Short mmCIF file of the C-alpha atoms (twelve columns), coordinates in Angstrom:
data_MODEL
# 
_entry.id   MODEL 
# 
loop_
_atom_site.group_PDB 
_atom_site.id 
_atom_site.type_symbol 
_atom_site.label_atom_id 
_atom_site.label_alt_id 
_atom_site.label_comp_id 
_atom_site.label_asym_id 
_atom_site.label_seq_id 
_atom_site.Cartn_x 
_atom_site.Cartn_y 
_atom_site.Cartn_z 
_atom_site.pdbx_PDB_model_num 
ATOM 1   C CA . UNK A 1   9.349   25.852  4.124   1 
ATOM 2   C CA . UNK A 2   7.865   24.136  1.065   1 
ATOM 3   C CA . UNK A 3   7.725   20.363  1.151   1 
ATOM 4   C CA . UNK A 4   10.014  18.427  -1.153  1 
ATOM 5   C CA . UNK A 5   8.285   17.697  -4.460  1 
ATOM 6   C CA . UNK A 6   7.886   14.016  -5.310  1 
ATOM 7   C CA . UNK A 7   9.248   13.552  -8.861  1 
ATOM 8   C CA . UNK A 8   7.931   11.076  -11.402 1 
ATOM 9   C CA . UNK A 9   11.275  9.269   -11.281 1 
ATOM 10  C CA . UNK A 10  10.378  7.646   -7.929  1 
ATOM 11  C CA . UNK A 11  8.240   5.186   -9.917  1 
ATOM 12  C CA . UNK A 12  9.158   2.969   -12.853 1 
ATOM 13  C CA . UNK A 13  7.203   0.296   -14.732 1 
ATOM 14  C CA . UNK A 14  8.666   -2.707  -16.540 1 
ATOM 15  C CA . UNK A 15  6.796   -5.430  -18.382 1 
ATOM 16  C CA . UNK A 16  7.641   -9.119  -18.102 1 
ATOM 17  C CA . UNK A 17  5.972   -12.414 -19.008 1 
ATOM 18  C CA . UNK A 18  3.466   -12.352 -16.146 1 
ATOM 19  C CA . UNK A 19  2.493   -8.678  -16.071 1 
ATOM 20  C CA . UNK A 20  3.928   -5.308  -15.004 1 
ATOM 21  C CA . UNK A 21  6.508   -4.740  -12.266 1 
ATOM 22  C CA . UNK A 22  6.213   -1.358  -10.531 1 
ATOM 23  C CA . UNK A 23  9.381   -0.252  -8.712  1 
ATOM 24  C CA . UNK A 24  9.191   2.425   -5.990  1 
ATOM 25  C CA . UNK A 25  12.049  4.590   -4.676  1 
ATOM 26  C CA . UNK A 26  11.397  4.900   -0.941  1 
ATOM 27  C CA . UNK A 27  14.882  5.995   0.166   1 
ATOM 28  C CA . UNK A 28  14.519  9.779   -0.008  1 
ATOM 29  C CA . UNK A 29  10.818  10.513  -0.259  1 
ATOM 30  C CA . UNK A 30  7.707   10.180  1.895   1 
ATOM 31  C CA . UNK A 31  6.181   6.711   1.552   1 
ATOM 32  C CA . UNK A 32  2.594   7.924   1.273   1 
ATOM 33  C CA . UNK A 33  3.481   10.489  -1.397  1 
ATOM 34  C CA . UNK A 34  5.445   7.933   -3.407  1 
ATOM 35  C CA . UNK A 35  2.454   5.581   -3.478  1 
ATOM 36  C CA . UNK A 36  0.121   8.401   -4.496  1 
ATOM 37  C CA . UNK A 37  2.545   9.370   -7.242  1 
ATOM 38  C CA . UNK A 38  2.600   5.721   -8.379  1 
ATOM 39  C CA . UNK A 39  -1.204  5.659   -8.481  1 
ATOM 40  C CA . UNK A 40  -1.278  8.900   -10.494 1 
ATOM 41  C CA . UNK A 41  1.237   7.649   -13.059 1 
ATOM 42  C CA . UNK A 42  -0.411  4.227   -13.315 1 
ATOM 43  C CA . UNK A 43  -3.816  5.856   -13.994 1 
ATOM 44  C CA . UNK A 44  -2.285  7.715   -16.943 1 
ATOM 45  C CA . UNK A 45  -0.775  4.502   -18.327 1 
ATOM 46  C CA . UNK A 46  -3.729  2.245   -17.507 1 
ATOM 47  C CA . UNK A 47  -5.251  2.311   -20.978 1 
ATOM 48  C CA . UNK A 48  -1.872  1.356   -22.450 1 
ATOM 49  C CA . UNK A 49  -1.248  -1.462  -19.952 1 
ATOM 50  C CA . UNK A 50  -4.763  -2.883  -20.256 1 
ATOM 51  C CA . UNK A 51  -7.336  -3.463  -17.525 1 
ATOM 52  C CA . UNK A 52  -6.549  -7.148  -16.977 1 
ATOM 53  C CA . UNK A 53  -2.763  -6.967  -16.662 1 
ATOM 54  C CA . UNK A 54  -1.319  -8.185  -13.353 1 
ATOM 55  C CA . UNK A 55  0.532   -5.480  -11.395 1 
ATOM 56  C CA . UNK A 56  3.424   -6.296  -9.040  1 
ATOM 57  C CA . UNK A 57  5.318   -3.963  -6.694  1 
ATOM 58  C CA . UNK A 58  8.904   -3.939  -5.445  1 
ATOM 59  C CA . UNK A 59  11.535  -1.440  -4.291  1 
ATOM 60  C CA . UNK A 60  14.241  0.132   -6.443  1 
ATOM 61  C CA . UNK A 61  17.062  -1.276  -4.333  1 
ATOM 62  C CA . UNK A 62  15.436  -4.101  -2.366  1 
ATOM 63  C CA . UNK A 63  12.172  -5.968  -2.022  1 
ATOM 64  C CA . UNK A 64  9.457   -4.280  0.021   1 
ATOM 65  C CA . UNK A 65  8.563   -5.593  3.462   1 
ATOM 66  C CA . UNK A 66  5.212   -7.258  4.132   1 
ATOM 67  C CA . UNK A 67  3.927   -4.051  5.776   1 
ATOM 68  C CA . UNK A 68  5.112   -1.877  2.877   1 
ATOM 69  C CA . UNK A 69  3.459   -4.175  0.327   1 
ATOM 70  C CA . UNK A 70  0.290   -4.137  2.414   1 
ATOM 71  C CA . UNK A 71  0.219   -0.341  2.377   1 
ATOM 72  C CA . UNK A 72  0.670   -0.226  -1.415  1 
ATOM 73  C CA . UNK A 73  -2.128  -2.758  -1.890  1 
ATOM 74  C CA . UNK A 74  -4.503  -0.809  0.371   1 
ATOM 75  C CA . UNK A 75  -3.773  2.520   -1.317  1 
ATOM 76  C CA . UNK A 76  -4.230  1.176   -4.847  1 
ATOM 77  C CA . UNK A 77  -7.412  -0.651  -3.864  1 
ATOM 78  C CA . UNK A 78  -8.805  2.434   -2.115  1 
ATOM 79  C CA . UNK A 79  -7.899  4.949   -4.827  1 
ATOM 80  C CA . UNK A 80  -8.488  3.046   -8.078  1 
ATOM 81  C CA . UNK A 81  -9.665  -0.465  -7.060  1 
ATOM 82  C CA . UNK A 82  -6.597  -2.139  -8.556  1 
ATOM 83  C CA . UNK A 83  -5.094  -5.324  -7.082  1 
ATOM 84  C CA . UNK A 84  -1.329  -5.167  -6.543  1 
ATOM 85  C CA . UNK A 85  0.812   -8.260  -5.919  1 
ATOM 86  C CA . UNK A 86  4.175   -8.490  -4.180  1 
ATOM 87  C CA . UNK A 87  7.164   -9.113  -6.469  1 
ATOM 88  C CA . UNK A 88  9.672   -11.598 -5.048  1 
ATOM 89  C CA . UNK A 89  12.910  -12.189 -6.913  1 
ATOM 90  C CA . UNK A 90  14.024  -15.708 -7.674  1 
ATOM 91  C CA . UNK A 91  17.065  -16.252 -5.466  1 
ATOM 92  C CA . UNK A 92  18.290  -19.303 -7.413  1 
ATOM 93  C CA . UNK A 93  21.422  -18.355 -9.360  1 
ATOM 94  C CA . UNK A 94  21.142  -19.315 -13.007 1 
ATOM 95  C CA . UNK A 95  22.890  -18.380 -16.239 1 
ATOM 96  C CA . UNK A 96  21.165  -16.160 -18.815 1 
ATOM 97  C CA . UNK A 97  17.802  -16.470 -17.094 1 
ATOM 98  C CA . UNK A 98  15.329  -13.644 -16.592 1 
ATOM 99  C CA . UNK A 99  14.648  -12.687 -12.973 1 
ATOM 100 C CA . UNK A 100 11.045  -13.628 -12.247 1 
ATOM 101 C CA . UNK A 101 8.825   -14.026 -9.186  1 
ATOM 102 C CA . UNK A 102 9.512   -17.387 -7.562  1 
ATOM 103 C CA . UNK A 103 5.850   -17.776 -6.659  1 
ATOM 104 C CA . UNK A 104 5.067   -17.724 -10.390 1 
ATOM 105 C CA . UNK A 105 7.844   -19.964 -11.671 1 
ATOM 106 C CA . UNK A 106 8.618   -22.594 -9.009  1 
ATOM 107 C CA . UNK A 107 11.667  -24.830 -9.319  1 
ATOM 108 C CA . UNK A 108 11.174  -28.545 -9.872  1 
ATOM 109 C CA . UNK A 109 12.100  -29.144 -6.226  1 
ATOM 110 C CA . UNK A 110 9.181   -26.955 -5.094  1 
ATOM 111 C CA . UNK A 111 6.515   -28.639 -7.235  1 
ATOM 112 C CA . UNK A 112 4.022   -30.698 -5.264  1 
ATOM 113 C CA . UNK A 113 1.734   -33.122 -7.088  1 
ATOM 114 C CA . UNK A 114 -1.682  -34.150 -5.785  1 
ATOM 115 C CA . UNK A 115 -3.124  -37.104 -7.677  1 
ATOM 116 C CA . UNK A 116 -5.886  -39.597 -7.024  1 
ATOM 117 C CA . UNK A 117 -5.537  -43.363 -7.577  1 
ATOM 118 C CA . UNK A 118 -7.519  -45.031 -10.392 1 
ATOM 119 C CA . UNK A 119 -11.238 -44.421 -9.889  1 
ATOM 120 C CA . UNK A 120 -13.611 -47.257 -9.115  1 
ATOM 121 C CA . UNK A 121 -16.659 -45.030 -9.542  1 
ATOM 122 C CA . UNK A 122 -16.931 -42.655 -12.491 1 
ATOM 123 C CA . UNK A 123 -18.828 -40.165 -10.305 1 
ATOM 124 C CA . UNK A 124 -15.990 -39.796 -7.787  1 
ATOM 125 C CA . UNK A 125 -14.620 -36.317 -7.100  1 
ATOM 126 C CA . UNK A 126 -11.235 -35.117 -5.927  1 
ATOM 127 C CA . UNK A 127 -11.980 -32.398 -3.355  1 
ATOM 128 C CA . UNK A 128 -9.362  -29.691 -2.741  1 
ATOM 129 C CA . UNK A 129 -10.401 -27.712 0.330   1 
ATOM 130 C CA . UNK A 130 -8.024  -24.787 -0.137  1 
ATOM 131 C CA . UNK A 131 -6.376  -22.558 -2.716  1 
ATOM 132 C CA . UNK A 132 -4.073  -24.235 -5.249  1 
ATOM 133 C CA . UNK A 133 -0.910  -22.184 -4.926  1 
ATOM 134 C CA . UNK A 134 2.050   -21.755 -7.287  1 
ATOM 135 C CA . UNK A 135 4.110   -24.915 -7.608  1 
ATOM 136 C CA . UNK A 136 1.192   -27.265 -6.938  1 
ATOM 137 C CA . UNK A 137 -0.107  -29.623 -9.633  1 
ATOM 138 C CA . UNK A 138 -3.504  -31.238 -8.988  1 
ATOM 139 C CA . UNK A 139 -4.638  -33.992 -11.343 1 
ATOM 140 C CA . UNK A 140 -7.339  -36.614 -11.335 1 
ATOM 141 C CA . UNK A 141 -8.858  -38.964 -13.937 1 
ATOM 142 C CA . UNK A 142 -12.280 -37.904 -12.635 1 
ATOM 143 C CA . UNK A 143 -13.782 -34.539 -11.698 1 
ATOM 144 C CA . UNK A 144 -12.162 -31.992 -9.362  1 
ATOM 145 C CA . UNK A 145 -13.706 -29.476 -6.960  1 
ATOM 146 C CA . UNK A 146 -11.513 -26.639 -5.639  1 
ATOM 147 C CA . UNK A 147 -12.779 -24.612 -2.671  1 
ATOM 148 C CA . UNK A 148 -10.465 -21.646 -3.267  1 
ATOM 149 C CA . UNK A 149 -8.502  -19.953 -6.036  1 
ATOM 150 C CA . UNK A 150 -6.006  -21.397 -8.504  1 
ATOM 151 C CA . UNK A 151 -3.007  -19.095 -8.359  1 
ATOM 152 C CA . UNK A 152 -0.683  -18.225 -11.229 1 
ATOM 153 C CA . UNK A 153 1.912   -20.990 -11.304 1 
ATOM 154 C CA . UNK A 154 -0.582  -23.588 -10.084 1 
ATOM 155 C CA . UNK A 155 -1.984  -26.256 -12.391 1 
ATOM 156 C CA . UNK A 156 -5.159  -28.358 -12.252 1 
ATOM 157 C CA . UNK A 157 -5.877  -31.229 -14.656 1 
ATOM 158 C CA . UNK A 158 -9.265  -32.967 -14.547 1 
ATOM 159 C CA . UNK A 159 -10.226 -36.014 -16.584 1 
ATOM 160 C CA . UNK A 160 -13.862 -34.896 -16.433 1 
ATOM 161 C CA . UNK A 161 -15.303 -31.667 -14.999 1 
ATOM 162 C CA . UNK A 162 -13.674 -28.924 -12.930 1 
ATOM 163 C CA . UNK A 163 -15.519 -26.742 -10.393 1 
ATOM 164 C CA . UNK A 164 -13.659 -23.819 -8.793  1 
ATOM 165 C CA . UNK A 165 -15.242 -21.799 -5.986  1 
ATOM 166 C CA . UNK A 166 -12.857 -18.908 -6.584  1 
ATOM 167 C CA . UNK A 167 -10.720 -17.253 -9.269  1 
ATOM 168 C CA . UNK A 168 -8.686  -19.160 -11.847 1 
ATOM 169 C CA . UNK A 169 -5.333  -17.538 -12.644 1 
ATOM 170 C CA . UNK A 170 -3.231  -20.647 -13.185 1 
ATOM 171 C CA . UNK A 171 -3.255  -23.300 -15.918 1 
ATOM 172 C CA . UNK A 172 -6.303  -25.565 -16.047 1 
ATOM 173 C CA . UNK A 173 -7.332  -28.504 -18.203 1 
ATOM 174 C CA . UNK A 174 -10.524 -30.547 -18.134 1 
ATOM 175 C CA . UNK A 175 -12.191 -33.289 -20.175 1 
ATOM 176 C CA . UNK A 176 -8.709  -34.755 -20.677 1 
ATOM 177 C CA . UNK A 177 -9.841  -38.381 -20.368 1 
ATOM 178 C CA . UNK A 178 -10.239 -39.831 -23.890 1 
ATOM 179 C CA . UNK A 179 -13.607 -41.384 -23.022 1 
ATOM 180 C CA . UNK A 180 -15.029 -38.078 -21.719 1 
ATOM 181 C CA . UNK A 181 -17.885 -36.858 -23.935 1 
ATOM 182 C CA . UNK A 182 -19.470 -34.232 -21.671 1 
ATOM 183 C CA . UNK A 183 -17.858 -32.023 -19.041 1 
ATOM 184 C CA . UNK A 184 -17.984 -28.518 -17.590 1 
ATOM 185 C CA . UNK A 185 -15.612 -25.986 -16.109 1 
ATOM 186 C CA . UNK A 186 -17.330 -23.602 -13.690 1 
ATOM 187 C CA . UNK A 187 -15.688 -20.822 -11.679 1 
ATOM 188 C CA . UNK A 188 -16.534 -17.536 -9.956  1 
ATOM 189 C CA . UNK A 189 -13.995 -15.641 -12.066 1 
ATOM 190 C CA . UNK A 190 -11.388 -16.497 -14.678 1 
ATOM 191 C CA . UNK A 191 -8.158  -14.619 -15.422 1 
ATOM 192 C CA . UNK A 192 -6.227  -17.563 -16.807 1 
ATOM 193 C CA . UNK A 193 -4.531  -17.537 -20.198 1 
ATOM 194 C CA . UNK A 194 -3.917  -21.282 -20.556 1 
ATOM 195 C CA . UNK A 195 -7.204  -23.199 -20.502 1 
ATOM 196 C CA . UNK A 196 -7.404  -26.559 -22.276 1 
ATOM 197 C CA . UNK A 197 -10.528 -28.557 -23.098 1 
ATOM 198 C CA . UNK A 198 -10.117 -32.153 -24.276 1 
ATOM 199 C CA . UNK A 199 -6.410  -31.348 -24.824 1 
ATOM 200 C CA . UNK A 200 -7.265  -28.410 -27.113 1 
ATOM 201 C CA . UNK A 201 -6.378  -24.852 -25.949 1 
ATOM 202 C CA . UNK A 202 -9.034  -22.148 -25.838 1 
ATOM 203 C CA . UNK A 203 -8.178  -18.823 -27.451 1 
ATOM 204 C CA . UNK A 204 -7.480  -16.439 -24.545 1 
ATOM 205 C CA . UNK A 205 -9.311  -13.653 -26.402 1 
ATOM 206 C CA . UNK A 206 -12.587 -15.457 -25.727 1 
ATOM 207 C CA . UNK A 207 -11.806 -15.778 -22.043 1 
ATOM 208 C CA . UNK A 208 -10.905 -12.100 -21.572 1 
ATOM 209 C CA . UNK A 209 -13.818 -10.695 -23.553 1 
ATOM 210 C CA . UNK A 210 -15.345 -9.207  -20.386 1 
ATOM 211 C CA . UNK A 211 -13.362 -6.867  -18.114 1 
ATOM 212 C CA . UNK A 212 -15.918 -7.248  -15.317 1 
ATOM 213 C CA . UNK A 213 -15.394 -10.223 -12.965 1 
ATOM 214 C CA . UNK A 214 -18.266 -12.619 -13.629 1 
ATOM 215 C CA . UNK A 215 -18.922 -16.335 -13.061 1 
ATOM 216 C CA . UNK A 216 -17.853 -18.285 -16.125 1 
ATOM 217 C CA . UNK A 217 -18.929 -21.680 -17.457 1 
ATOM 218 C CA . UNK A 218 -17.246 -23.627 -20.229 1 
ATOM 219 C CA . UNK A 219 -19.348 -26.516 -21.564 1 
ATOM 220 C CA . UNK A 220 -17.854 -29.430 -23.474 1 
ATOM 221 C CA . UNK A 221 -20.294 -31.683 -25.317 1 
ATOM 222 C CA . UNK A 222 -19.283 -34.254 -27.933 1 
ATOM 223 C CA . UNK A 223 -16.360 -32.207 -29.210 1 
ATOM 224 C CA . UNK A 224 -18.115 -28.827 -29.100 1 
ATOM 225 C CA . UNK A 225 -17.072 -26.120 -26.631 1 
ATOM 226 C CA . UNK A 226 -19.248 -23.211 -25.468 1 
ATOM 227 C CA . UNK A 227 -18.196 -20.383 -23.148 1 
ATOM 228 C CA . UNK A 228 -20.902 -18.726 -21.054 1 
ATOM 229 C CA . UNK A 229 -20.259 -15.600 -18.961 1 
ATOM 230 C CA . UNK A 230 -22.937 -14.734 -16.434 1 
ATOM 231 C CA . UNK A 231 -24.242 -11.170 -16.070 1 
ATOM 232 C CA . UNK A 232 -26.186 -9.330  -13.404 1 
ATOM 233 C CA . UNK A 233 -29.187 -9.361  -15.701 1 
# 
């Protein structure tokens, strides 16, 4: 007996402010085949979506479990080396508000602020020894070092320089102190859209010029800004 064909309708894609939501119908079809169908359809649409767009996964009728999301992530990574994030609906009831992932748009009650007191030494650093997750705001009048990533929905504001030993996806600002004349932002990879230098936003087109993950440095010197992307050469 022939196996039941997996139709294209088991997968749907919908764009929203933070990327693409991929919905999977797992009620009537084999899980593995549905994921492979999703990979096949995504590959055909990849050029249209763009290489740098964030991809989220959920179920047609309910959110996927941790194990189901893990399987989708492994399959996409194995087959086409694409990162897939879990889509979690915002459970807060609001009026005329778009449903969005709560890890991307935290409520005011969820926001945690990390801030240093006034600095006595201009060379002092605020050290963050872990990833800055969504809903966390880190700010300091001096320089900041982050040993981890800055997730979408997280925000870091440095009066002087900012060093990130990870990937920047959230909002970052540096050289915000009026007296700052020289500063640097350095990170292993940058996927952020909102980057501000001396309270002036950088055009995101300059930040996304390279599709290959590379260490990035943004130099600020007496009002001039220079973006440097490292290469293997």
